[in-house]
N, C-alpha and C positions, 0 to 999 in steps of 0.2 A: 765697139765696146758698149756693153749695157751698163748704164749708170743709175738705174732706178729699180727698186725691188719692193715687193709686197710680201710682208710676213703675216701669215694667217694666225691671228691670235684670239679669235672669238669663240673657240670651241668650249664645251662645258667640262670636258675631262671627267666624266662620271665614273669611268673605270678606275681612275686614280684617287678616288676618295679614300681616306679623309684628307689627303694632301690638298686636293682642289676645293675643299671647304674653306681654306684660308688663303689660297692663291689661285689665280687662273693657271691652267696647266702650262702655258708657255713661260710663266714666271717661276715655276718650280725649279729649284737649283739643281744643276748637274755639276758635281764638284762645287766650285765656288762662284759659278755664274748661272744666271737664269738660262733655261733652254733657249729662249728667244734671243739672248745675247750671242750664243753660239751661232745661231742662224744669221744674225746681223753680220757677225764677223766673217762667216763663210761667204756672204754676198759682197762684203767689202773687199775680200781677197781677189775677187774677179772684176773689181772696178766700180761697184755700186757705191754711191755717196748720197743717195736720196731715198728715203724709205717711207712707206705707208704701212700702218699696222691697224687691223680692225679689232675692236674689243666688244665684249658683251658681258661676260661673267666677271663680277668684282672689278669694274673698270677703274676704280680709284686706286687700285694696287699698282697700276702702271705709272703713277706719278713719280717722276724722278728717274724713270728707266732710261738708260743710255744717254745721260746728259752730255751735251756737246755734239750729238749726232743729229743730222737733219731728219727728223721723224715727224710725220703728220698722222695723228690718230683719227680713226673713223669709228665712232661708237655706234653700235647697232642695238637699240633698245629691244628690237625683235630680231632674233638671229636670222640672218639672210641666207645662210648656207654658202657653199664655196663659190657658186656662180653669182648669186645675188651680192655677196660681199665684194667680188671682183668688179661687178658692174657699178657698185656704189662708189668706187674710187675713180671712175672713168674720167671725170673732169680733172682730176689730179695728175693723171698719166700724161707725160709728154709724148710727142711723136717718137716713133722708134719702137724699141722692144722693152719688155718688162720681165724681170726675173721673179718668179713666185716660189716661195719656200714655206712649207708648213712650219708653224712656230712650235710644234710639240714633238719634233723629231730631232735626233742628233745625227749629223753626217760629217764624215771627213772625206767624202768623195771629191774627185777633182772636177769641180763645177766649171772650170775653164773649158773642159772638153764639151760640156753641154752648151755653153755660150758660143764657142767656136762653131759647133755643128749647126746651131740655130742661125747664126749670122751667115754662114756659108750656104745654107740651104735655100733661104728665101721663104721657108714655110711660115705659116701663121703661128704654128705651135710646134714646139719640140719638147718631148718628155724625157726626163731622166729615169732610166729603167735599171732594174737589177735582174740577173738571171735566176736568183733564188733569194730566199729569206722572208717570204710572205706569200700572200695569195696572188696567183698569177691571173690577172684580169685583162692584160694587154696582149693582143696577138700581133707579133712582129714578123714582118715578111722580109723579102729581099731589100737590100740597100737601106736597111733601117726604116722602112715605111710601116707605119701603124695601120693594120688591116682590120682590126676589130677592137672594141672596148666592151668588156663584160659579156662577150659573145652575143651582143644584141644588135649588131649591124649585119654581119654576114654569117653568124652562127659558128664562128671559128673558135677553137679552144685557145685559152690563154697560154702564152709562152713566157711572159716576163712580168715582173712585179713593178707597179708604179710606185715611185718613191715619194710622191707629194712635192716634188721639185720640178719646175718646168719653166720654159720661156714662151712668151707670147708677143706677137706684134699688137700694137694698139688696136688695129682693125679687128682683131679677134673679138674684142669686147662688144662690137656691134652685133655679134651673134647671140648675145645673152639678152633676153627680154628685160626691159626696165620695170622696176616696181614689183618684182616677183621674188618670192622665197624659193630659190632654185639651186640645185647643184650645177657644177660646171660640166658634168658628164654629158648631158644632152647636146651641148655645144660641141664637145669633143666628137660625139658620134656623128653629128651633122657634117663636121669637117672630114671625118674619116670617109664618109660616102663620096666626098669630093677629092679624096686622095691627098689631103693637105696637112697631115700630121707626120712629122718625123720623130726620131728618137736618138738618144745617145745611151749606150749601155755602159754603165759605170759600176763595174764589179769590184774595182779596187777601193780600198778604204772601208771605213765603218759606215753602216746605216742602221739606225735603231729607232724604232717607235716605242717610246717609253710609256706605253698605254696603261700599264697596271703596276701594282706594287712590286710584283715579282720581277718584271723587266726593268723597273726603275732601280731596284737593288742590284740586279745583275749587271747593269751598265756601270755602276760604280766599282764593281769587282773585276770587270773585264777590261775596262778602259784605263789608260794611264795618261790623263789629260793635264793634271796639275798635282802639286803636292797634296796628298790626302789629308794632312793636318794643316789647317790654315795657321799662318804665323801669329795671328791674333786670337787664336783659341786659347783658353785658359786650362792648362792640364796640370793638376796637382800631382804631387809625388805618390808613388804606389799605384799608378793606373796602368791597366793592361789594355792595349788597343790592338786588335788583330783584323786586318783586311777591312778597315772601316774608314769613312770620311768624316772629319770633324770640321765644322764650319767656323767662320769668323765669329768671335764673341761667345761661342759655346763654352760652358764650364763643366769640366769633368772632375768630380771630387775624388779625393784619395780613396783607394780601395775599389773603385769602379772597374768593371770589366766589360769591354765592348767588342763584339765580334760580328763581322759581316753586316754592318749597319751603317746608316747615314744619320749624322746628328746635325740638325739645322742651326742656323744662326740664332744665338740667344738661348738655346736650350740648356737645361741644367740637369746633369746626370749624376746620380749618386749610387746607383746599384748596377746590376747586371743587365746588359742589353744585347740581345742576340737576334739577328735577322729582322731588324726593325728600322723604321724611320722615326726619329725622335724630333718632335717639333716644339717650338716655343709658342704656346697658345695664350 
């Protein structure tokens, strides 16, 4: 069983502005929980009880996140990228394996299949892949062996989508140079040359990168995760709400009409809102 997880929380989320002008992207709410909380709960479901999260943009907004859960924050004054951020937590990582989950995606995939595949294989790295739904940058061969990454090792075309979720043994972190701003991809590619990366193809369940406003709104319209109207939202008489999510503490005044929108905590709505995200600024 893998008991430790790293949630990547340091991205800038520039494509999701203006939402990320007020919150780091992993703290942007999906229904009534931050995206990163959905990631934490997915990792908890497969046995993780100890977490590391890296921060960069608006680090103060993480204060109070997931109270009661064993979380260590690693602030990056200079963004270290995916490889540098992983290397930065090396001393925190216990012996054994680590589950890594991007903090800005939502997934309902069966991560137990990923963990089981990793533990059974003995590989340093096991990637969670999808057959479709994004850019195919991973070339998968027989017996779920990764044969190329970004077509830069053997020139092979991509066959699968990398989900941003994977397992690594602690020894893998030794392949990432210390003190550098670097992506994790070069270390993946080095290991591919040695035949040391496996994969689990997880096509069941949802996997969404909520990278822009369009996909963020679409996720709230396509998913059925929680009651769309929080019980502590204040809804006056004479309000029309269609296919929208209303957060805790939001006030919707009489006569307002809201369609295909997301109203954040504390927002105050008195008119018509269509295809928008309404924030409390």
